[in-house]
C-alpha positions in Angstrom: -17.3 -62.1 83.6 -20.5 -60.5 82.6 -19.7 -61.3 78.9 -18.9 -64.9 79.8 -22.3 -65.1 81.4 -23.9 -63.8 78.2 -22.0 -66.4 76.1 -23.4 -69.2 78.3 -26.9 -67.7 78.3 -27.0 -67.3 74.6 -25.2 -70.5 73.7 -22.3 -68.8 72.0 -19.7 -71.1 73.6 -21.7 -74.3 73.1 -25.0 -75.3 74.4 -27.0 -72.8 76.5 -26.2 -73.2 80.2 -28.3 -70.9 82.3 -26.9 -72.1 85.6 -23.4 -71.4 84.5 -24.5 -68.1 83.1 -26.0 -67.2 86.5 -22.7 -68.1 88.2 -20.7 -65.8 85.9 -23.3 -63.0 86.3 -23.1 -63.3 90.1 -19.3 -63.0 90.1 -19.6 -59.9 87.9 -22.4 -58.5 90.1 -20.2 -59.0 93.2 -17.7 -56.6 91.5 -20.5 -54.0 91.0 -21.3 -54.8 87.3 -24.8 -53.3 86.8 -25.5 -55.1 83.5 -24.8 -58.4 85.3 -27.4 -57.4 88.0 -30.0 -56.8 85.3 -29.1 -60.1 83.7 -29.6 -62.0 87.0 -33.0 -60.3 87.3 -33.8 -61.5 83.7 -33.0 -65.1 84.6 -35.2 -64.9 87.8 -38.0 -63.4 85.8 -38.0 -66.2 83.2 -37.0 -69.0 85.6 -33.9 -69.9 83.7 -31.2 -71.6 85.7 -33.1 -70.7 88.8 -36.6 -70.9 90.3 -38.8 -68.3 88.7 -39.4 -65.3 91.1 -40.8 -62.0 90.0 -39.9 -60.6 93.4 -36.2 -61.6 92.9 -36.3 -60.2 89.4 -37.6 -56.9 90.8 -34.8 -56.8 93.4 -32.0 -57.3 90.9 -33.6 -55.0 88.3 -33.8 -52.2 91.0 -30.2 -52.8 92.0 -29.2 -52.4 88.4 -31.4 -49.4 87.8 -30.0 -47.6 90.9 -26.5 -48.0 89.3 -27.8 -46.2 86.2 -28.4 -49.3 84.1 -31.0 -48.7 81.3 -31.9 -52.4 81.0 -32.8 -52.5 84.7 -34.8 -49.4 84.4 -36.7 -50.7 81.4 -37.4 -54.0 83.0 -38.7 -52.3 86.1 -41.1 -50.4 83.9 -42.2 -53.7 82.5 -42.9 -55.2 86.0 -44.9 -52.2 87.0 -46.9 -52.2 83.7 -47.8 -55.9 84.1 -48.0 -56.0 87.9 -45.4 -58.8 88.1 -43.7 -58.9 91.6 -45.1 -55.5 92.3 -48.4 -53.8 92.5 -49.5 -52.7 89.0 -48.7 -49.0 88.7 -48.7 -47.4 85.2 -47.4 -44.1 86.6 -44.3 -45.8 87.9 -44.1 -47.9 84.7 -44.0 -44.7 82.7 -41.4 -43.1 85.0 -39.0 -46.1 84.6 -39.6 -46.4 80.9 -38.8 -42.7 80.5 -35.6 -43.0 82.5 -34.5 -45.8 80.3 -35.6 -44.0 77.2 -33.5 -41.0 78.2 -30.5 -43.4 77.9 -31.7 -44.5 74.4 -32.9 -47.9 75.5 -35.0 -48.8 72.4 -37.3 -51.3 74.2 -38.2 -48.5 76.7 -38.8 -46.0 73.9 -41.1 -48.5 72.2 -42.9 -49.3 75.4 -43.5 -45.6 76.0 -44.9 -45.4 72.5 -47.4 -48.2 73.3 -48.5 -46.4 76.5 -49.1 -43.1 74.7 -50.8 -44.9 71.8 -53.2 -46.8 74.0 -53.6 -44.1 76.7 -52.3 -46.4 79.4 -51.5 -44.4 82.5 -51.0 -41.3 80.4 -53.2 -39.1 78.2 -53.6 -40.8 74.8 -51.3 -39.1 72.3 -51.0 -40.9 69.0 -48.7 -38.2 67.6 -46.2 -38.6 70.5 -46.5 -42.4 70.1 -45.5 -42.1 66.4 -42.6 -39.7 67.3 -41.3 -42.3 69.8 -41.6 -45.2 67.4 -39.7 -43.2 64.8 -37.0 -42.5 67.3 -36.7 -46.2 68.2 -36.7 -47.3 64.5 -34.0 -44.7 63.7 -31.9 -46.3 66.4 -32.2 -49.6 64.6 -35.1 -51.2 66.5 -36.9 -53.6 64.2 -40.0 -54.1 66.4 -40.6 -50.3 66.4 -40.4 -50.4 62.6 -43.0 -53.2 62.6 -45.3 -51.2 65.0 -45.1 -48.2 62.7 -46.3 -50.5 59.9 -49.1 -51.9 62.0 -50.3 -48.4 62.9 -50.3 -47.6 59.2 -52.1 -50.7 58.1 -54.7 -50.5 60.8 -55.3 -46.8 60.9 -54.2 -45.6 57.4 -52.0 -43.1 59.1 -50.2 -41.2 56.4 -47.3 -40.1 58.6 -46.7 -43.7 59.6 -46.9 -44.7 55.9 -44.2 -42.2 55.0 -42.0 -43.4 57.9 -42.4 -47.0 56.9 -41.5 -46.3 53.3 -38.5 -44.2 54.3 -37.1 -46.9 56.6 -37.4 -49.5 53.8 -35.8 -47.2 51.3 -32.8 -46.3 53.6 -32.6 -49.7 55.3 -33.0 -48.1 58.7 -34.0 -50.8 61.3 -34.9 -53.2 58.5 -33.3 -54.7 55.4 -33.4 -52.2 52.6 -36.2 -53.0 50.3 -37.3 -50.4 47.7 -40.1 -52.6 46.4 -41.7 -52.8 49.9 -41.2 -49.0 50.3 -43.0 -48.3 47.1 -45.8 -50.8 48.0 -46.4 -48.9 51.2 -46.5 -45.5 49.5 -48.7 -46.8 46.7 -51.2 -48.2 49.2 -51.4 -44.8 50.9 -51.6 -43.1 47.6 -54.5 -45.3 46.6 -56.3 -43.9 49.6 -55.7 -40.4 48.2 -53.2 -39.4 50.9 -51.7 -36.4 49.1 -48.4 -36.6 51.0 -47.9 -40.2 49.9 -48.8 -39.3 46.3 -46.4 -36.4 46.3 -43.7 -38.5 47.9 -44.0 -41.0 45.0 -43.4 -38.1 42.6 -40.3 -37.2 44.5 -39.0 -40.8 44.6 -39.2 -41.2 40.8 -38.0 -37.7 40.0 -34.9 -37.9 42.2 -34.0 -41.5 41.4 -32.2 -41.9 44.7 -33.8 -45.2 45.7 -35.3 -46.4 42.4 -34.4 -45.8 38.8 -35.1 -42.2 37.8 -38.3 -42.1 35.8 -39.6 -38.7 34.8 -42.8 -40.1 33.3 -43.7 -41.8 36.5 -42.8 -38.6 38.5 -45.1 -36.6 36.2 -47.9 -39.0 36.7 -47.8 -38.9 40.5 -47.2 -35.1 40.6 -50.3 -34.7 38.4 -52.4 -36.9 40.8 -51.2 -34.9 43.8 -51.9 -31.6 42.0 -55.4 -32.9 41.2 -55.8 -33.3 45.0 -54.9 -29.7 45.4 -51.3 -30.0 46.4 -49.5 -26.8 45.6 -46.0 -28.2 46.0 -46.7 -30.8 43.3 -48.1 -28.1 41.1 -44.7 -26.3 41.4 -42.9 -29.6 40.7 -44.9 -29.9 37.5 -44.0 -26.3 36.6 -40.3 -27.2 37.1 -40.6 -30.2 34.9 -42.2 -28.2 32.1 -39.6 -25.5 32.5 -36.7 -28.0 32.3 -38.3 -30.4 29.8 -38.0 -33.3 32.2 -40.2 -36.1 30.9 -42.1 -33.6 28.8 -41.5 -31.1 26.0 -40.3 -27.7 27.4 -43.4 -25.6 27.7 -43.1 -22.2 29.5 -46.8 -21.5 29.1 -47.7 -24.8 30.8 -45.2 -24.1 33.5 -46.7 -20.7 34.1 -50.2 -22.2 34.2 -49.1 -24.6 37.0 -47.5 -21.8 38.9 -50.7 -19.8 38.7 -52.7 -22.8 39.9 -50.4 -23.1 42.9 -50.6 -19.4 43.6 -54.4 -19.7 43.6 -54.1 -22.0 46.6 -52.4 -19.3 48.5 -48.9 -20.8 48.3 -46.4 -18.1 49.1 -43.6 -19.5 47.0 -45.9 -19.8 43.9 -47.0 -16.1 44.4 -43.3 -15.0 44.5 -42.5 -17.0 41.3 -45.5 -15.6 39.6 -44.4 -12.0 40.4 -40.9 -12.7 38.9 -42.4 -14.1 35.7 -44.9 -11.3 35.1 -43.7 -8.3 33.1 
């Protein structure tokens, strides 16, 4: 019955019929279906098939939430965040969003990210916000992917840039698009974000998402090395050792290992010990 309501609400069985959807949802709710209760609340909130009432929406959302329904929990969080049908209370909003997020509700996870990013009712924590957005995007939530992109574009956050590119490469939450992924990384690299520069080296060296191109890999590893990145120096050493994109040159490889060791890199120091007589 709840599914029949969804079909009428979304127009999957013909034209959208919210009154009919409400009827099906009510029948399902009478049998204890928590999803139907949340859906009735949604119709009341938007005034579809019934007179709009935030108070009725709150009542049905709460009934659904009390039955453990994540959608009801998330929507209650929204009501408390906006002050719709209840007194605005960001602490309660956070509490309900968290309960829904614990059930992997992607909308709630994204809403929590917004609260932490803006410091709404919680201590501002951009790092936690990014972590939450990553989680929602990994669960396939496209709006979270978009938010990550906006954080990157507005704040030049290199972690967000790396996430955005990785999602486009892998097609996680968005359509796979290697060109967009590369564009995001190159924008960050242009701002001398060493992690993005190194990542471009890896992308071209590994050839997992784009055609393998050792010359491009060499170029980006050099740029990262010039920015003081020891890992890229070691990647250059490996390329000279193996003759990948360059002539084999053990002396050049050793020079790069020395430069990496001079930065204090433990792995480079160990490699240097092994190569010294």
